[in-house]
N, CA, C and O atoms as CSV, one atom per row, in Angstrom:
chain,resi,resn,atom,element,x,y,z
A,1,MET,N,N,31.730,-7.315,4.574
A,1,MET,CA,C,30.282,-7.568,5.359
A,1,MET,C,C,28.732,-7.610,4.826
A,1,MET,O,O,27.627,-7.860,5.307
A,2,ALA,N,N,29.499,-7.066,3.045
A,2,ALA,CA,C,28.358,-6.667,2.296
A,2,ALA,C,C,27.609,-7.500,1.614
A,2,ALA,O,O,28.216,-8.520,1.291
A,3,GLY,N,N,26.592,-7.449,1.299
A,3,GLY,CA,C,25.714,-8.842,0.935
A,3,GLY,C,C,24.770,-9.422,1.649
A,3,GLY,O,O,24.079,-10.405,1.379
A,4,ARG,N,N,24.798,-8.554,2.840
A,4,ARG,CA,C,23.403,-9.043,3.459
A,4,ARG,C,C,22.348,-8.480,3.659
A,4,ARG,O,O,22.228,-7.266,3.824
A,5,THR,N,N,21.120,-9.605,3.672
A,5,THR,CA,C,19.841,-9.072,3.288
A,5,THR,C,C,19.222,-8.837,4.729
A,5,THR,O,O,19.064,-9.545,5.724
A,6,VAL,N,N,18.878,-7.216,4.312
A,6,VAL,CA,C,17.888,-6.536,5.367
A,6,VAL,C,C,16.943,-5.874,5.485
A,6,VAL,O,O,16.719,-4.698,5.197
A,7,LEU,N,N,16.179,-6.885,6.060
A,7,LEU,CA,C,14.497,-6.053,6.236
A,7,LEU,C,C,13.925,-5.865,7.080
A,7,LEU,O,O,13.869,-6.511,8.126
A,8,ILE,N,N,13.123,-4.476,6.631
A,8,ILE,CA,C,12.705,-3.120,7.497
A,8,ILE,C,C,11.560,-2.989,7.423
A,8,ILE,O,O,11.073,-2.948,6.293
A,9,ALA,N,N,10.867,-2.898,8.355
A,9,ALA,CA,C,9.069,-2.734,8.373
A,9,ALA,C,C,9.368,-1.612,8.407
A,9,ALA,O,O,10.349,-1.126,8.970
A,10,GLY,N,N,8.086,-0.780,7.467
A,10,GLY,CA,C,8.284,0.889,7.701
A,10,GLY,C,C,9.016,1.187,6.788
A,10,GLY,O,O,8.965,2.417,6.798
A,11,GLY,N,N,9.622,0.915,6.054
A,11,GLY,CA,C,10.667,1.262,4.951
A,11,GLY,C,C,10.938,1.976,3.947
A,11,GLY,O,O,11.817,2.219,3.120
A,12,ALA,N,N,9.504,2.341,4.397
A,12,ALA,CA,C,8.965,3.280,2.654
A,12,ALA,C,C,9.003,4.955,3.765
A,12,ALA,O,O,8.967,5.896,2.973
A,13,GLY,N,N,9.053,5.396,5.015
A,13,GLY,CA,C,9.133,6.613,4.857
A,13,GLY,C,C,10.343,6.800,6.501
A,13,GLY,O,O,10.668,6.070,7.437
A,14,GLY,N,N,10.568,7.857,6.162
A,14,GLY,CA,C,10.975,8.245,7.680
A,14,GLY,C,C,12.651,7.589,7.983
A,14,GLY,O,O,13.463,7.468,7.066
A,15,MET,N,N,12.945,7.225,9.384
A,15,MET,CA,C,13.533,6.339,10.046
A,15,MET,C,C,14.109,5.099,8.765
A,15,MET,O,O,15.195,4.953,8.204
A,16,GLY,N,N,12.782,4.355,8.669
A,16,GLY,CA,C,13.066,2.784,7.996
A,16,GLY,C,C,13.380,3.466,6.267
A,16,GLY,O,O,13.547,2.601,5.408
A,17,LEU,N,N,13.423,4.366,5.987
A,17,LEU,CA,C,14.233,4.573,4.646
A,17,LEU,C,C,15.456,4.967,4.806
A,17,LEU,O,O,16.462,4.430,4.341
A,18,ALA,N,N,15.383,6.040,5.553
A,18,ALA,CA,C,16.947,6.581,5.644
A,18,ALA,C,C,18.046,5.247,6.238
A,18,ALA,O,O,19.274,5.313,6.285
A,19,THR,N,N,17.212,4.115,6.636
A,19,THR,CA,C,17.674,2.923,7.429
A,19,THR,C,C,18.116,2.268,6.668
A,19,THR,O,O,19.083,1.585,7.006
A,20,GLY,N,N,17.526,2.169,5.084
A,20,GLY,CA,C,17.690,1.748,4.026
A,20,GLY,C,C,18.381,2.352,3.075
A,20,GLY,O,O,18.787,1.637,2.159
A,21,MET,N,N,18.549,3.144,3.060
A,21,MET,CA,C,19.743,3.884,2.274
A,21,MET,C,C,21.198,3.840,2.547
A,21,MET,O,O,22.102,3.630,1.738
A,22,ARG,N,N,21.287,4.103,3.998
A,22,ARG,CA,C,22.116,3.717,4.932
A,22,ARG,C,C,23.252,2.633,4.078
A,22,ARG,O,O,24.255,2.679,3.366
A,23,PHE,N,N,21.975,1.325,4.934
A,23,PHE,CA,C,22.496,-0.222,4.825
A,23,PHE,C,C,22.368,-0.208,3.041
A,23,PHE,O,O,23.017,-1.180,2.653
A,24,ALA,N,N,21.848,0.442,2.001
A,24,ALA,CA,C,22.233,0.075,0.522
A,24,ALA,C,C,23.650,0.356,0.137
A,24,ALA,O,O,24.341,-0.153,-0.746
A,25,ALA,N,N,23.993,1.554,1.260
A,25,ALA,CA,C,25.068,2.248,0.492
A,25,ALA,C,C,26.613,1.101,1.089
A,25,ALA,O,O,27.808,1.145,0.795
A,26,ASP,N,N,26.235,0.665,1.523
A,26,ASP,CA,C,26.733,-0.598,2.470
A,26,ASP,C,C,27.154,-2.295,1.446
A,26,ASP,O,O,28.037,-3.138,1.600
A,27,GLY,N,N,26.111,-2.171,0.525
A,27,GLY,CA,C,26.033,-3.594,-0.336
A,27,GLY,C,C,25.289,-4.146,-0.233
A,27,GLY,O,O,25.067,-5.039,-1.051
A,28,GLU,N,N,24.069,-3.808,1.386
A,28,GLU,CA,C,23.066,-4.763,1.328
A,28,GLU,C,C,22.052,-4.969,0.820
A,28,GLU,O,O,21.471,-3.955,0.433
A,29,ARG,N,N,21.418,-6.186,0.593
A,29,ARG,CA,C,20.259,-6.810,-0.118
A,29,ARG,C,C,19.377,-5.205,0.399
A,29,ARG,O,O,20.125,-4.259,0.646
A,30,ILE,N,N,18.028,-5.002,0.521
A,30,ILE,CA,C,17.218,-4.188,1.459
A,30,ILE,C,C,15.907,-5.029,0.210
A,30,ILE,O,O,15.671,-5.157,-0.991
A,31,ALA,N,N,15.291,-5.475,1.839
A,31,ALA,CA,C,13.754,-5.653,1.925
A,31,ALA,C,C,12.913,-4.766,2.453
A,31,ALA,O,O,12.771,-5.165,3.609
A,32,LEU,N,N,12.395,-3.996,2.342
A,32,LEU,CA,C,11.644,-2.637,2.047
A,32,LEU,C,C,9.608,-3.017,2.409
A,32,LEU,O,O,8.885,-3.093,1.416
A,33,ALA,N,N,8.886,-3.229,4.014
A,33,ALA,CA,C,7.963,-4.075,4.240
A,33,ALA,C,C,7.274,-2.672,4.812
A,33,ALA,O,O,7.744,-2.117,5.806
A,34,ASP,N,N,6.366,-2.258,4.252
A,34,ASP,CA,C,5.472,-1.565,4.306
A,34,ASP,C,C,3.899,-1.900,3.509
A,34,ASP,O,O,3.650,-2.778,2.683
A,35,LEU,N,N,3.016,-0.893,4.075
A,35,LEU,CA,C,1.893,-0.759,3.651
A,35,LEU,C,C,1.789,-0.561,2.029
A,35,LEU,O,O,2.543,0.221,1.450
A,36,PRO,N,N,0.561,-1.512,1.175
A,36,PRO,CA,C,1.296,-1.356,-0.359
A,36,PRO,C,C,1.047,0.130,-1.243
A,36,PRO,O,O,-0.117,0.488,-1.058
A,37,GLY,N,N,1.583,0.818,-1.888
A,37,GLY,CA,C,0.868,1.855,-2.490
A,37,GLY,C,C,2.083,2.443,-2.999
A,37,GLY,O,O,3.243,2.035,-2.929
A,38,LEU,N,N,1.516,3.654,-3.613
A,38,LEU,CA,C,2.798,4.404,-4.218
A,38,LEU,C,C,4.283,5.080,-3.771
A,38,LEU,O,O,5.302,5.353,-4.406
A,39,LYS,N,N,3.762,5.251,-1.926
A,39,LYS,CA,C,5.492,5.222,-0.857
A,39,LYS,C,C,6.246,4.099,-0.990
A,39,LYS,O,O,7.471,4.122,-1.109
A,40,LEU,N,N,5.518,3.027,-0.976
A,40,LEU,CA,C,6.441,1.984,-1.183
A,40,LEU,C,C,7.297,1.676,-2.251
A,40,LEU,O,O,8.481,1.449,-2.498
A,41,ASP,N,N,6.283,1.759,-2.737
A,41,ASP,CA,C,7.313,2.338,-4.689
A,41,ASP,C,C,7.957,2.945,-4.880
A,41,ASP,O,O,8.793,2.756,-5.763
A,42,ALA,N,N,7.901,4.019,-4.133
A,42,ALA,CA,C,8.562,5.462,-4.780
A,42,ALA,C,C,9.919,4.993,-3.640
A,42,ALA,O,O,11.084,5.056,-4.033
A,43,ALA,N,N,9.610,4.583,-2.378
A,43,ALA,CA,C,11.046,4.062,-1.424
A,43,ALA,C,C,11.798,3.348,-2.454
A,43,ALA,O,O,12.839,3.872,-2.851
A,44,VAL,N,N,11.403,2.162,-2.975
A,44,VAL,CA,C,12.428,1.139,-3.313
A,44,VAL,C,C,12.653,1.740,-4.610
A,44,VAL,O,O,13.324,0.933,-5.255
A,45,ALA,N,N,12.385,2.893,-5.379
A,45,ALA,CA,C,12.793,3.343,-6.801
A,45,ALA,C,C,14.158,4.029,-6.135
A,45,ALA,O,O,15.232,4.289,-6.678
A,46,ARG,N,N,13.879,4.154,-5.258
A,46,ARG,CA,C,15.304,4.902,-4.715
A,46,ARG,C,C,16.364,4.447,-4.157
A,46,ARG,O,O,17.532,4.794,-4.331
A,47,ILE,N,N,15.864,3.535,-3.371
A,47,ILE,CA,C,17.176,2.883,-3.231
A,47,ILE,C,C,17.767,1.983,-4.273
A,47,ILE,O,O,18.799,1.341,-4.082
A,48,ALA,N,N,17.046,1.962,-5.422
A,48,ALA,CA,C,17.556,0.886,-6.108
A,48,ALA,C,C,17.992,1.651,-7.462
A,48,ALA,O,O,18.255,1.158,-8.559
A,49,ALA,N,N,17.989,3.176,-7.007
A,49,ALA,CA,C,18.323,4.238,-8.182
A,49,ALA,C,C,20.374,4.282,-7.708
A,49,ALA,O,O,21.274,4.805,-8.367
A,50,THR,N,N,20.477,3.488,-6.313
A,50,THR,CA,C,21.479,3.720,-5.632
A,50,THR,C,C,22.373,2.684,-6.103
A,50,THR,O,O,23.528,2.790,-5.691
A,51,GLY,N,N,22.053,1.452,-7.068
A,51,GLY,CA,C,22.403,0.423,-7.277
A,51,GLY,C,C,22.644,-0.548,-6.345
A,51,GLY,O,O,23.676,-1.165,-6.081
A,52,ALA,N,N,21.375,-0.602,-5.814
A,52,ALA,CA,C,21.619,-1.387,-4.316
A,52,ALA,C,C,20.423,-2.468,-4.652
A,52,ALA,O,O,19.567,-1.907,-5.335
A,53,ASP,N,N,20.126,-3.727,-4.408
A,53,ASP,CA,C,18.875,-4.644,-4.977
A,53,ASP,C,C,18.298,-4.365,-3.731
A,53,ASP,O,O,18.726,-4.405,-2.578
A,54,ALA,N,N,16.953,-3.997,-4.369
A,54,ALA,CA,C,16.136,-3.588,-3.255
A,54,ALA,C,C,14.544,-4.318,-3.471
A,54,ALA,O,O,14.473,-4.840,-4.583
A,55,ILE,N,N,13.532,-4.433,-2.822
A,55,ILE,CA,C,12.464,-5.376,-3.481
A,55,ILE,C,C,11.425,-4.768,-2.159
A,55,ILE,O,O,11.775,-4.774,-0.979
A,56,GLY,N,N,10.321,-4.344,-2.579
A,56,GLY,CA,C,9.367,-3.896,-1.638
A,56,GLY,C,C,8.372,-5.112,-1.638
A,56,GLY,O,O,7.956,-5.780,-2.584
A,57,LEU,N,N,8.055,-5.219,0.038
A,57,LEU,CA,C,7.081,-6.286,0.360
A,57,LEU,C,C,6.017,-5.397,0.683
A,57,LEU,O,O,6.417,-4.321,1.127
A,58,PRO,N,N,4.593,-5.542,0.580
A,58,PRO,CA,C,3.344,-5.470,1.063
A,58,PRO,C,C,3.232,-6.061,2.239
A,58,PRO,O,O,3.234,-7.280,2.411
A,59,LEU,N,N,3.086,-4.846,3.462
A,59,LEU,CA,C,3.327,-5.746,4.591
A,59,LEU,C,C,2.181,-4.597,5.863
A,59,LEU,O,O,2.309,-3.452,6.297
A,60,ASP,N,N,1.163,-5.670,6.045
A,60,ASP,CA,C,0.178,-4.979,7.165
A,60,ASP,C,C,0.869,-5.612,8.310
A,60,ASP,O,O,0.576,-6.803,8.415
A,61,ILE,N,N,1.751,-5.145,9.255
A,61,ILE,CA,C,2.402,-5.436,10.008
A,61,ILE,C,C,1.438,-6.094,11.529
A,61,ILE,O,O,1.804,-6.720,12.524
A,62,ARG,N,N,0.216,-5.618,11.106
A,62,ARG,CA,C,-1.269,-5.809,12.516
A,62,ARG,C,C,-1.163,-7.442,12.288
A,62,ARG,O,O,-1.432,-8.107,13.288
A,63,SER,N,N,-0.741,-8.294,10.884
A,63,SER,CA,C,-1.145,-9.094,10.587
A,63,SER,C,C,-0.128,-10.663,10.641
A,63,SER,O,O,0.644,-10.898,9.711
A,64,VAL,N,N,-0.259,-11.623,11.815
A,64,VAL,CA,C,0.921,-12.342,11.696
A,64,VAL,C,C,0.784,-13.088,10.582
A,64,VAL,O,O,1.848,-13.699,10.684
A,65,ALA,N,N,0.153,-13.633,9.312
A,65,ALA,CA,C,0.574,-13.924,8.599
A,65,ALA,C,C,0.961,-13.249,7.326
A,65,ALA,O,O,1.570,-13.707,6.360
A,66,ALA,N,N,0.567,-12.288,7.498
A,66,ALA,CA,C,1.889,-11.212,6.456
A,66,ALA,C,C,2.909,-10.719,7.158
A,66,ALA,O,O,3.681,-9.933,6.608
A,67,CYS,N,N,3.044,-11.009,8.182
A,67,CYS,CA,C,4.334,-11.115,9.227
A,67,CYS,C,C,5.306,-12.148,8.243
A,67,CYS,O,O,6.194,-11.782,7.473
A,68,ARG,N,N,4.880,-13.452,8.499
A,68,ARG,CA,C,5.181,-14.820,7.973
A,68,ARG,C,C,5.500,-14.398,6.245
A,68,ARG,O,O,6.622,-14.512,5.751
A,69,GLU,N,N,4.330,-13.919,5.504
A,69,GLU,CA,C,5.312,-14.259,4.444
A,69,GLU,C,C,6.589,-13.076,3.973
A,69,GLU,O,O,7.630,-13.393,3.399
A,70,ALA,N,N,6.144,-11.465,4.437
A,70,ALA,CA,C,7.282,-10.754,3.956
A,70,ALA,C,C,8.488,-11.496,4.075
A,70,ALA,O,O,9.338,-11.780,3.231
A,71,VAL,N,N,8.336,-11.928,6.092
A,71,VAL,CA,C,9.905,-12.854,6.709
A,71,VAL,C,C,10.092,-13.583,5.153
A,71,VAL,O,O,11.074,-13.129,4.567
A,72,GLY,N,N,9.440,-14.477,4.491
A,72,GLY,CA,C,9.679,-15.862,3.857
A,72,GLY,C,C,10.066,-15.101,2.397
A,72,GLY,O,O,11.051,-15.675,1.932
A,73,LYS,N,N,9.640,-14.051,1.562
A,73,LYS,CA,C,9.997,-13.700,0.717
A,73,LYS,C,C,11.208,-12.921,0.499
A,73,LYS,O,O,12.003,-12.996,-0.437
A,74,ALA,N,N,11.219,-11.869,1.910
A,74,ALA,CA,C,12.980,-11.288,1.735
A,74,ALA,C,C,13.631,-12.446,1.926
A,74,ALA,O,O,14.563,-12.460,1.121
A,75,ARG,N,N,13.624,-13.887,2.880
A,75,ARG,CA,C,14.315,-14.666,2.627
A,75,ARG,C,C,14.792,-15.583,1.305
A,75,ARG,O,O,15.832,-16.140,0.952
A,76,ASP,N,N,13.753,-15.459,0.901
A,76,ASP,CA,C,13.734,-16.424,-0.971
A,76,ASP,C,C,14.483,-15.060,-1.391
A,76,ASP,O,O,15.693,-15.208,-1.565
A,77,ARG,N,N,14.000,-13.813,-1.575
A,77,ARG,CA,C,15.337,-13.266,-2.519
A,77,ARG,C,C,16.427,-13.024,-2.474
A,77,ARG,O,O,16.978,-12.772,-3.545
A,78,GLY,N,N,17.202,-12.992,-1.257
A,78,GLY,CA,C,18.186,-13.006,-0.457
A,78,GLY,C,C,18.949,-14.415,0.267
A,78,GLY,O,O,19.952,-14.415,0.981
A,79,GLY,N,N,18.267,-15.381,-0.096
A,79,GLY,CA,C,18.712,-16.524,1.009
A,79,GLY,C,C,19.286,-16.863,2.261
A,79,GLY,O,O,20.045,-17.774,2.592
A,80,ALA,N,N,18.555,-15.570,3.127
A,80,ALA,CA,C,18.878,-15.679,4.403
A,80,ALA,C,C,18.069,-14.425,4.496
A,80,ALA,O,O,17.729,-13.822,3.478
A,81,VAL,N,N,17.673,-13.915,6.006
A,81,VAL,CA,C,17.579,-12.910,6.257
A,81,VAL,C,C,18.564,-12.726,7.270
A,81,VAL,O,O,18.888,-13.724,7.913
A,82,ASP,N,N,19.126,-11.576,7.543
A,82,ASP,CA,C,20.326,-11.167,8.054
A,82,ASP,C,C,19.994,-10.225,9.644
A,82,ASP,O,O,20.180,-10.347,10.854
A,83,ILE,N,N,19.495,-9.430,8.824
A,83,ILE,CA,C,18.972,-8.102,9.825
A,83,ILE,C,C,17.492,-8.182,9.890
A,83,ILE,O,O,16.757,-8.651,9.021
A,84,LEU,N,N,17.234,-7.797,10.740
A,84,LEU,CA,C,15.743,-7.170,11.138
A,84,LEU,C,C,15.651,-5.886,11.898
A,84,LEU,O,O,16.093,-5.642,13.021
A,85,VAL,N,N,14.724,-4.795,10.738
A,85,VAL,CA,C,14.553,-4.035,11.508
A,85,VAL,C,C,13.215,-3.458,11.591
A,85,VAL,O,O,12.536,-3.108,10.626
A,86,ASN,N,N,12.879,-3.384,12.863
A,86,ASN,CA,C,11.352,-2.557,12.967
A,86,ASN,C,C,11.451,-1.005,13.528
A,86,ASN,O,O,11.701,-0.505,14.624
A,87,ALA,N,N,11.120,-0.487,12.176
A,87,ALA,CA,C,10.674,0.913,12.082
A,87,ALA,C,C,9.552,0.951,11.695
A,87,ALA,O,O,9.300,2.141,11.507
A,88,ALA,N,N,8.808,0.423,11.485
A,88,ALA,CA,C,6.884,0.494,11.620
A,88,ALA,C,C,6.503,0.766,13.055
A,88,ALA,O,O,6.886,0.214,14.087
A,89,GLY,N,N,5.099,2.398,12.735
A,89,GLY,CA,C,5.305,2.643,13.636
A,89,GLY,C,C,3.819,3.938,13.651
A,89,GLY,O,O,3.928,4.765,12.746
A,90,VAL,N,N,2.834,4.078,14.365
A,90,VAL,CA,C,2.316,5.423,14.384
A,90,VAL,C,C,2.251,5.796,15.829
A,90,VAL,O,O,2.820,5.270,16.786
A,91,TRP,N,N,1.504,6.728,15.789
A,91,TRP,CA,C,1.449,7.660,16.732
A,91,TRP,C,C,0.193,8.929,16.641
A,91,TRP,O,O,-0.303,9.506,15.673
A,92,LEU,N,N,0.020,9.015,17.743
A,92,LEU,CA,C,-1.350,9.828,17.945
A,92,LEU,C,C,-1.440,11.428,18.528
A,92,LEU,O,O,-1.547,11.547,19.748
A,93,GLU,N,N,-1.410,12.313,17.928
A,93,GLU,CA,C,-1.308,13.801,18.788
A,93,GLU,C,C,-2.312,14.022,19.107
A,93,GLU,O,O,-3.358,13.593,18.620
A,94,GLY,N,N,-2.153,14.811,20.082
A,94,GLY,CA,C,-3.573,15.559,21.180
A,94,GLY,C,C,-3.337,14.800,22.255
A,94,GLY,O,O,-2.658,13.785,22.416
A,95,PRO,N,N,-4.101,15.545,23.071
A,95,PRO,CA,C,-4.276,14.788,24.651
A,95,PRO,C,C,-4.957,13.286,24.718
A,95,PRO,O,O,-5.692,12.774,23.874
A,96,ALA,N,N,-4.638,12.899,25.587
A,96,ALA,CA,C,-4.739,11.226,25.875
A,96,ALA,C,C,-6.226,11.600,26.205
A,96,ALA,O,O,-6.714,10.518,25.882
A,97,ASN,N,N,-7.361,12.391,26.638
A,97,ASN,CA,C,-8.258,12.045,27.294
A,97,ASN,C,C,-9.574,12.190,26.084
A,97,ASN,O,O,-10.751,11.926,26.328
A,98,GLY,N,N,-8.902,12.795,24.412
A,98,GLY,CA,C,-9.501,12.888,23.767
A,98,GLY,C,C,-9.227,11.785,22.540
A,98,GLY,O,O,-9.604,12.090,21.408
A,99,VAL,N,N,-8.309,9.996,22.863
A,99,VAL,CA,C,-8.449,9.023,22.384
A,99,VAL,C,C,-9.227,8.017,22.484
A,99,VAL,O,O,-9.493,7.361,23.491
A,100,GLU,N,N,-9.682,7.866,21.179
A,100,GLU,CA,C,-10.417,6.601,21.037
A,100,GLU,C,C,-10.205,5.067,21.415
A,100,GLU,O,O,-9.411,4.448,20.706
A,101,GLU,N,N,-10.590,4.650,22.057
A,101,GLU,CA,C,-10.160,2.637,21.924
A,101,GLU,C,C,-9.774,2.591,20.440
A,101,GLU,O,O,-8.597,2.273,20.266
A,102,GLU,N,N,-10.113,2.706,19.909
A,102,GLU,CA,C,-10.226,2.200,18.361
A,102,GLU,C,C,-8.698,2.759,17.344
A,102,GLU,O,O,-8.072,2.324,16.378
A,103,GLN,N,N,-8.633,3.852,18.186
A,103,GLN,CA,C,-6.964,5.058,17.775
A,103,GLN,C,C,-5.837,3.890,18.278
A,103,GLN,O,O,-5.024,3.262,17.600
A,104,TRP,N,N,-6.220,3.830,20.312
A,104,TRP,CA,C,-5.711,3.247,21.206
A,104,TRP,C,C,-5.293,1.842,20.296
A,104,TRP,O,O,-4.230,1.912,19.680
A,105,ASP,N,N,-5.784,1.060,20.232
A,105,ASP,CA,C,-6.068,-0.162,19.394
A,105,ASP,C,C,-4.929,-0.165,17.984
A,105,ASP,O,O,-4.234,-1.153,17.745
A,106,LEU,N,N,-4.896,0.815,17.326
A,106,LEU,CA,C,-4.203,0.366,16.698
A,106,LEU,C,C,-2.771,0.977,16.956
A,106,LEU,O,O,-1.894,0.572,16.194
A,107,VAL,N,N,-2.615,1.373,17.372
A,107,VAL,CA,C,-1.116,2.292,18.056
A,107,VAL,C,C,-0.482,1.367,18.927
A,107,VAL,O,O,0.655,1.548,19.363
A,108,LEU,N,N,-1.475,-0.022,19.302
A,108,LEU,CA,C,-1.048,-0.799,20.017
A,108,LEU,C,C,-0.598,-2.288,19.337
A,108,LEU,O,O,0.035,-3.236,19.801
A,109,ASP,N,N,-1.357,-1.991,17.741
A,109,ASP,CA,C,-1.063,-3.069,16.783
A,109,ASP,C,C,-0.348,-3.113,16.323
A,109,ASP,O,O,0.175,-4.185,16.017
A,110,VAL,N,N,0.148,-1.863,15.965
A,110,VAL,CA,C,1.375,-1.368,15.092
A,110,VAL,C,C,2.614,-1.563,15.644
A,110,VAL,O,O,3.450,-2.409,15.327
A,111,ASN,N,N,2.700,-0.334,16.879
A,111,ASN,CA,C,3.920,-0.607,17.420
A,111,ASN,C,C,4.304,-1.687,18.245
A,111,ASN,O,O,5.502,-1.963,18.309
A,112,LEU,N,N,3.413,-2.392,18.935
A,112,LEU,CA,C,3.620,-3.375,19.892
A,112,LEU,C,C,3.982,-5.033,19.274
A,112,LEU,O,O,4.969,-5.742,19.079
A,113,LYS,N,N,2.058,-5.111,19.083
A,113,LYS,CA,C,1.969,-6.502,18.425
A,113,LYS,C,C,2.899,-6.967,17.132
A,113,LYS,O,O,3.621,-7.932,16.883
A,114,GLY,N,N,2.435,-5.598,16.353
A,114,GLY,CA,C,3.687,-5.764,14.830
A,114,GLY,C,C,4.763,-6.112,15.377
A,114,GLY,O,O,5.110,-7.291,15.310
A,115,ALA,N,N,5.401,-5.332,15.926
A,115,ALA,CA,C,7.046,-5.203,16.067
A,115,ALA,C,C,7.164,-7.072,17.023
A,115,ALA,O,O,8.214,-7.672,16.791
A,116,PHE,N,N,6.352,-7.647,17.769
A,116,PHE,CA,C,6.599,-8.746,18.076
A,116,PHE,C,C,6.268,-9.745,17.254
A,116,PHE,O,O,6.929,-10.783,17.291
A,117,PHE,N,N,4.787,-9.551,16.041
A,117,PHE,CA,C,4.532,-10.438,15.430
A,117,PHE,C,C,6.277,-10.933,13.795
A,117,PHE,O,O,6.710,-11.933,13.223
A,118,LEU,N,N,6.541,-9.530,13.828
A,118,LEU,CA,C,7.639,-9.204,13.215
A,118,LEU,C,C,8.620,-10.385,13.754
A,118,LEU,O,O,8.686,-11.455,13.149
A,119,ILE,N,N,9.099,-10.220,14.495
A,119,ILE,CA,C,10.100,-10.616,14.853
A,119,ILE,C,C,9.982,-12.101,15.595
A,119,ILE,O,O,10.873,-12.944,15.701
A,120,SER,N,N,8.780,-12.155,16.018
A,120,SER,CA,C,8.342,-13.743,15.899
A,120,SER,C,C,8.879,-14.784,14.625
A,120,SER,O,O,9.616,-15.769,14.665
A,121,ALA,N,N,8.163,-14.105,13.473
A,121,ALA,CA,C,8.100,-14.794,12.008
A,121,ALA,C,C,9.699,-15.046,11.697
A,121,ALA,O,O,10.104,-16.032,11.081
A,122,ALA,N,N,10.776,-13.719,12.355
A,122,ALA,CA,C,11.959,-14.132,11.521
A,122,ALA,C,C,13.199,-14.478,12.552
A,122,ALA,O,O,14.368,-14.303,12.207
A,123,ILE,N,N,12.830,-14.990,13.859
A,123,ILE,CA,C,13.768,-15.381,14.538
A,123,ILE,C,C,14.255,-16.366,14.494
A,123,ILE,O,O,15.296,-16.536,15.130
A,124,PRO,N,N,13.418,-17.924,13.343
A,124,PRO,CA,C,14.581,-18.994,12.906
A,124,PRO,C,C,15.636,-18.426,12.023
A,124,PRO,O,O,16.842,-18.668,11.959
A,125,HIS,N,N,14.857,-17.593,11.346
A,125,HIS,CA,C,15.944,-17.540,9.553
A,125,HIS,C,C,17.315,-16.379,10.602
A,125,HIS,O,O,18.445,-16.372,10.114
A,126,LEU,N,N,17.201,-15.946,11.270
A,126,LEU,CA,C,18.004,-14.686,11.854
A,126,LEU,C,C,19.109,-15.747,12.826
A,126,LEU,O,O,20.335,-15.632,12.822
A,127,SER,N,N,18.365,-16.717,13.583
A,127,SER,CA,C,19.214,-17.720,14.388
A,127,SER,C,C,20.131,-18.339,13.342
A,127,SER,O,O,21.343,-18.306,13.550
A,128,ALA,N,N,19.548,-19.023,11.993
A,128,ALA,CA,C,20.169,-19.309,11.244
A,128,ALA,C,C,21.505,-18.525,10.975
A,128,ALA,O,O,22.647,-18.927,11.198
A,129,ALA,N,N,21.088,-17.242,10.415
A,129,ALA,CA,C,22.115,-16.453,9.871
A,129,ALA,C,C,23.021,-15.727,11.061
A,129,ALA,O,O,23.947,-14.946,10.843
A,130,GLN,N,N,22.651,-16.064,12.089
A,130,GLN,CA,C,23.623,-15.429,13.692
A,130,GLN,C,C,22.954,-13.822,13.435
A,130,GLN,O,O,23.520,-12.889,14.004
A,131,GLY,N,N,21.884,-13.576,12.669
A,131,GLY,CA,C,21.896,-11.819,12.827
A,131,GLY,C,C,21.139,-11.066,14.084
A,131,GLY,O,O,21.084,-11.380,15.273
A,132,VAL,N,N,20.696,-10.185,13.514
A,132,VAL,CA,C,20.439,-9.413,14.758
A,132,VAL,C,C,18.991,-8.491,13.998
A,132,VAL,O,O,18.664,-8.098,12.878
A,133,ILE,N,N,18.363,-8.469,15.601
A,133,ILE,CA,C,17.283,-7.409,15.801
A,133,ILE,C,C,17.385,-6.259,16.190
A,133,ILE,O,O,17.814,-6.169,17.340
A,134,VAL,N,N,16.973,-4.572,15.271
A,134,VAL,CA,C,17.174,-3.733,15.795
A,134,VAL,C,C,15.531,-3.200,15.805
A,134,VAL,O,O,14.673,-3.322,14.931
A,135,ASN,N,N,15.480,-2.740,16.781
A,135,ASN,CA,C,14.008,-1.966,17.262
A,135,ASN,C,C,14.399,-0.843,17.199
A,135,ASN,O,O,15.465,-0.704,17.799
A,136,ILE,N,N,13.745,0.705,16.399
A,136,ILE,CA,C,13.499,1.294,16.364
A,136,ILE,C,C,12.217,2.288,16.651
A,136,ILE,O,O,11.179,1.849,16.155
A,137,ALA,N,N,12.083,3.508,17.333
A,137,ALA,CA,C,11.003,4.142,17.316
A,137,ALA,C,C,11.261,5.803,17.354
A,137,ALA,O,O,12.312,6.243,16.888
A,138,SER,N,N,10.264,6.696,17.925
A,138,SER,CA,C,10.117,8.099,17.383
A,138,SER,C,C,8.991,8.575,18.488
A,138,SER,O,O,8.168,7.805,18.981
A,139,ASP,N,N,9.104,10.056,18.809
A,139,ASP,CA,C,8.291,9.847,19.060
A,139,ASP,C,C,7.820,9.745,20.887
A,139,ASP,O,O,6.670,9.448,21.212
């Protein structure tokens, strides 16, 4: 089964990076999608150091256009999108009565809307490849 393209949202840290490392060990092509910056660059370098084919895709998952662009770039790189892993997420610590509306909007935008946007963008490619979607979360 090696050689599939795995697109991982939230791939620069935590469960996303661990998932990328595991798929890389199986010989899959890894497309890590996360906020642009040194953390994403370091995650891609870590996976590439294993000998895996890995790319970084800057992604603000709250943007429909950005989700479509990330899926397109992953497909262009690997010829397909076989597996989508939604591991991007944010969590607020503290009592609920102290959460501001803008903070709660961020949680919903990333954890709910973002996952939906990325799934929506990926479905045509996943259908063509008979691929799968994996949604994971913590806290």
